[in-house]
C-alpha positions as CSV (number, residue, x, y, z in Angstrom):
1,M,16.7,27.1,0.4
2,A,20.4,27.6,-0.3
3,H,21.3,25.2,2.6
4,D,19.2,22.5,0.9
5,K,21.0,23.1,-2.4
6,E,24.4,22.7,-0.8
7,K,23.3,19.5,0.9
8,T,22.3,17.9,-2.4
9,E,25.5,19.0,-4.2
10,I,27.7,17.5,-1.4
11,S,25.7,14.2,-1.2
12,G,26.8,13.2,-4.7
13,K,30.5,13.6,-3.9
14,I,33.0,11.8,-1.7
15,N,33.8,13.8,1.4
16,L,37.5,14.0,1.4
17,N,37.5,15.5,4.9
18,S,36.4,12.2,6.3
19,K,39.2,10.0,7.7
20,F,37.5,6.9,6.3
21,W,37.6,8.2,2.7
22,K,41.1,9.4,3.0
23,T,42.3,6.1,4.3
24,F,40.3,4.1,1.8
25,L,41.5,6.1,-1.2
26,I,45.2,5.8,-0.1
27,I,44.9,2.1,0.4
28,L,43.1,1.7,-2.9
29,A,45.8,3.7,-4.7
30,A,48.5,1.6,-3.2
31,L,46.7,-1.6,-4.1
32,L,46.1,-0.5,-7.7
33,T,49.7,0.6,-8.1
34,F,51.4,-2.4,-6.6
35,I,49.0,-5.3,-6.8
36,G,47.5,-4.4,-10.2
37,P,50.6,-5.0,-12.3
38,T,51.8,-8.0,-10.4
39,Y,49.2,-10.3,-8.8
40,M,46.4,-9.3,-11.2
41,V,48.5,-10.2,-14.2
42,Y,49.4,-13.5,-12.6
43,A,45.8,-14.2,-11.7
44,L,44.5,-13.3,-15.2
45,N,47.2,-15.2,-17.0
46,S,47.6,-18.4,-14.9
47,I,44.3,-18.9,-13.0
48,L,41.8,-17.5,-15.5
49,E,44.0,-18.4,-18.6
50,I,43.5,-15.1,-20.3
51,D,45.9,-14.2,-23.1
52,Y,49.3,-13.0,-21.8
53,V,49.1,-9.7,-23.7
54,A,45.6,-8.9,-22.4
55,S,46.7,-9.7,-18.9
56,I,49.7,-7.4,-19.2
57,A,47.6,-4.7,-20.7
58,S,45.1,-4.9,-17.9
59,G,47.9,-4.8,-15.3
60,F,49.3,-1.7,-17.0
61,V,45.8,0.0,-17.0
62,L,45.4,-0.7,-13.3
63,F,48.9,0.7,-12.7
64,I,48.0,3.9,-14.5
65,I,44.8,4.2,-12.6
66,G,46.7,3.8,-9.3
67,L,49.2,6.5,-10.4
68,V,46.4,8.9,-11.4
69,L,44.7,8.3,-8.0
70,I,48.0,9.0,-6.2
71,W,48.4,12.2,-8.3
72,Y,44.9,13.3,-7.4
73,L,45.4,12.7,-3.7
74,V,48.7,14.6,-3.7
75,K,47.1,17.5,-5.7
76,R,44.3,17.7,-3.1
77,K,46.9,17.6,-0.3
78,I,45.5,14.4,1.1
79,I,49.0,12.8,0.8
80,T,51.8,15.2,1.7
């Protein structure tokens, strides 16, 4: 009974022991940190013709999300 309970609790979370999830989260953090404030701002402003301030704000938000993800990975000792 306790084994089934552990299985259901783990199934809802990302398994950070998996090499796939570690690699995926590191690549996602790098993309959000570096591509978010540069290429996404360009794409939103030039290609989709969204207001400059809105595109800069969205790039800043993506940058912050990337930094928070990097901080989380360092805290969990995924990135050393």
